[in-house]
N, C-alpha and C positions, 0 to 999 in steps of 0.2 A: 478552452474550457478550464476555468479555475475551480478546483475542488478543495474545499476547506475541510480537513479531517480533524476530529478531536485527537488529543495526544496519543491515546492508546491505539486508535485506528491508524494513526501516522506511523507508530512503531510497527504495527502489523504490516502495513503497506511497504515499509522499508525492508522488512524481512522477506516479504513476498517477492520484492524486486530482486532480492539476492537468490531467489529460487528455492527458498525453504518450504518444506511441507507444513501442513497444519500441525503435525506432531512436533516438528522441530521448532516452529514458531511458539507453540505452547511451552516447550521446555525452555526456550530462550527467555520468555517473558514471565515464567512462573504461573502459567494459566493451565486450566484443563484443556484438553484437545477440543472439547465441545465449545468452550468459550472462544478459543482461537478461531474455530470454524465460523462462529457467529460474527466475529469481527471481520474475517475474510469476506463473508457474505455482504456485510455492510459496506466494506470498501468497494466491492464489485458494484453494488447498487449505486453508490455515489459516483462511480465512473461510468454508469449507464451500460453495464455489460454483465453477462453471466459468466464470463471467462476470467479466471484469475490471472492468466497471462496478459490479457489486454489491460486489466486494471493495474497490474504490476508495471507494465511498460508505460502506461499513462502516468503513473506516479513517478517513475524514473525520469521521464521526459520533463515533467513539471519541475522536478528538482533541478535539472540542468538549466532550464529556462529561468528559474528563479535566481540562480546564482550567476548566470552569465547574461549580460544584456544582449539583445538582438542587434542593436545598432551601437557601434563603437562610440564611446563618449569623446 
């Protein structure tokens, strides 16, 4: 499943995959905690889950697959 995220949601997903809380995501990106939570919810919806852990793992796996081909060239 390929998920295309806007730039801000991509930043949020990257920080989610590093285990940051909404509060720390907000601080890192200069957002309010409410706005960070809004973006976290959007990332979860786009990954088809209500779990931030599942969405973060999905994002991390997608990043690995995007940078490393499945079949050697």
